[in-house]
C-alpha positions, 0 to 999 in steps of 0.5 A: 500500500505505501509503495503504491501511494508513493508511486501515485504521488510521484507519477502525478507530480508532473501534473502540477506544471499544468495548473496555477495557484489561486492568485485572486486571494493574495495570500494564496498566491505565495504557495509553492505550486509544486507541492503535492501530498496525500494521506489515507486513513482507513476504517481500521485506523491505518494511516498512509501518507506520501509527498507533501502531506504535512504542508499546511493549507487552508480549507477554503471550500472544503469547510462548506461540508462541515458548516452545512452539517452544523447548520442542519444540526442547529436548524433541521432540514426544512429551515436550511433548505428554505434558504438554500437549494439542493441542485447542482449548477453548471456555473463557477463556484463564485458566480452571481448570475443565478441569484438574480435570474432564478425564482425564488432568488436562493442559492442553488446548493450549499457548496457554491459560495452564495450557498455557503454564505447563506449556510453560515448565517444559519449557524447558532450563536449570539455573534460571529465569534460564538458562531465561528467558535462552535464551528472551529470546535467541531472541526477540531473534534472530528479532525482529531486535532485540537490545535486547528486554527485560522491562518490570520494572513489568509483570513485578512486577505479574504476579508479585504478582497472578498467583494464578490462574496460581499455583493452576493451576501448583500443581495441575499440580505435584500431578498430575505435569504440572509436575516443576520447582519451581513458583515457578521455572517461574512466574518464567519464565512471568511474565517471558516475558509481560513482554517489551516489543516494538513492532509492528515486532518482532511483524511480524518474528517473524511473518515468521520463522514465515511463512518456515518457521522461517528468518530472512529477512535472514540465511537462518539456519534457527532451527527446523525447518519442522515445528515452525514449522508446528506453532506456526502450526497452534496459532495457527489453532486456539487463538491467539485464545482462544475467538474462534479459530473466528470469527477463522479465518472472518473473517480466516483467517490464523494469529494470536496475541493477548495482553492487552497489546493486541498481535496477531501474524499470519502469512501463510505464505510472504508476510508477518508482521503486528504490530498493537497496540491495548490496548482489548480485547473481552470475550474478551481480543483487541484490538478495533481490532487485530482490525478492522485484520487483518479489513480487511487480509485482505479487501483483500489476500485473505490467508485461507489457507482 
């Protein structure tokens, strides 16, 4: 297993030359585009890793999976899906066009930026600090890493340059999707995207979802099996932005990418996988990370389809 993973990382390292780092968030533009790593944690507790698996990166859109989980735990399905839809989109993750042109004017799903901002508004707490504190505590628990925290530089960079997200949030406030103070909601969103992790952290979160919302080490049920399944279903239909259909065919497991270069993949009942490669394709997905997951799926017949 270890030798196979080493070979897969080596093979896909060439792909990093075909992508580029996210430069629209200034702090992300500084990352070495040649980084590539993977960690695999299976249901028996075995951990395999290779390459730049221990390099730190920010969650970005991977955070949308767990914020959705917390919002569902706080509010129930009916309220959450009054505010956010369940359908995939063919548009880019930061597109604003359908917010105004669709009736009713609500985000299509929780995995695009507009949907994730609406989800952040539903997390319970008396202010943005308490809301984010609850979310961070949840991430620490399910990643098995109580030292997780935000990268302050990335957070401030996102907050300073996030005008498109701000525009979407104020539009949603205008049409009643967001009921909270917009800047408080955005603060939660920018902070959740800026949580710093490595591949092992992502693999642990993936294994938690693969294990139906139960932390494997302790047996603690954090969320219901139904909510865990809902999150994984969104990962299949929407998790790789507007490449989700292609990814489902070529890899075939629930996954969520982020423009920080991470991808979290979930093999139900079997394993969680975290990959990191900051060189992105034109749709915002890690080029090398996609290649690693494609090869792992092929070698171990991981597809759920």
